[in-house]
ROTITI-420206 format. One line per field, with one value per residue (C-alpha): x, y, z; residue in three letters; residue number from 1. Coordinates in nm, 4 decimals, m for minus. Each point is the difference from the previous one (the first is absolute). Layout:
<pts>
east = c(X;...)
north = c(Y;...)
up = c(Z;...)
residu = c(ALA;...)
num = c(NUM;...)
</pts>
This chain:
<pts>
east = c(m1.1152;0.3331;0.2065;0.3043;m0.1840;m0.0558;0.3489;m0.0074;m0.3361;0.1147;0.3122;m0.2023;m0.2422;0.2836;0.1704;m0.3174;m0.0603;0.3624;m0.0194;m0.3241;0.1639;0.3017;m0.2137;m0.2263;0.3018;0.1587;m0.3293;m0.0612;0.3554;m0.0400;m0.3269;0.1519;0.3147;m0.1959;m0.2106;0.3042;0.2376;m0.0445;0.2132;m0.0189;0.1896;0.3051;m0.0026;m0.0310;0.3031;0.1986;m0.0910;0.1028)
north = c(m0.3123;0.0155;0.3141;m0.1959;m0.0985;0.3603;0.0599;m0.3450;0.0696;0.3461;m0.1505;m0.2676;0.2610;0.2229;m0.3030;m0.1028;0.3554;0.0257;m0.3318;0.1094;0.3233;m0.1857;m0.2572;0.2709;0.2028;m0.3043;m0.0994;0.3556;0.0244;m0.3390;0.1053;0.3324;m0.1741;m0.2554;0.2787;0.2038;m0.2794;m0.2184;m0.2801;0.0070;m0.3311;0.1360;0.3225;m0.2061;m0.2103;0.3195;0.1217;m0.3298)
up = c(2.8600;0.1884;m0.0450;m0.1216;m0.3196;m0.1108;m0.1537;m0.1645;m0.1628;m0.1044;m0.1590;m0.1817;m0.1301;m0.1228;m0.1572;m0.1855;m0.1216;m0.1153;m0.1841;m0.1651;m0.1146;m0.1388;m0.1809;m0.1399;m0.1158;m0.1681;m0.1648;m0.1253;m0.1380;m0.1688;m0.1626;m0.1129;m0.1283;m0.2031;m0.1483;m0.1060;m0.1046;m0.3054;0.1528;0.3828;0.0323;m0.1847;0.2019;0.3196;m0.0955;m0.0587;0.3489;0.1604)
residu = c(MET;PRO;ARG;LYS;TRP;THR;PRO;ILE;LEU;ALA;PHE;LEU;LEU;ALA;PHE;LEU;VAL;GLY;MET;GLY;CYS;VAL;LEU;GLY;TYR;VAL;TRP;TRP;ASN;LYS;ALA;TRP;TRP;GLU;LYS;HIS;GLN;SER;HIS;PRO;ALA;ILE;ALA;TYR;GLN;GLU;LEU;VAL)
num = c(1;2;3;4;5;6;7;8;9;10;11;12;13;14;15;16;17;18;19;20;21;22;23;24;25;26;27;28;29;30;31;32;33;34;35;36;37;38;39;40;41;42;43;44;45;46;47;48)
</pts>
């Protein structure tokens, strides 16, 4: 593998890990929110 690809692959890996963390965080918050709120849609409209 050429040396010039190393930083690109490292960036892609970091990007994928970061996206996974963000998606996991959002999903976990959504699950927690729905468990603790009786009307998640109304609360969501208040946030937006």
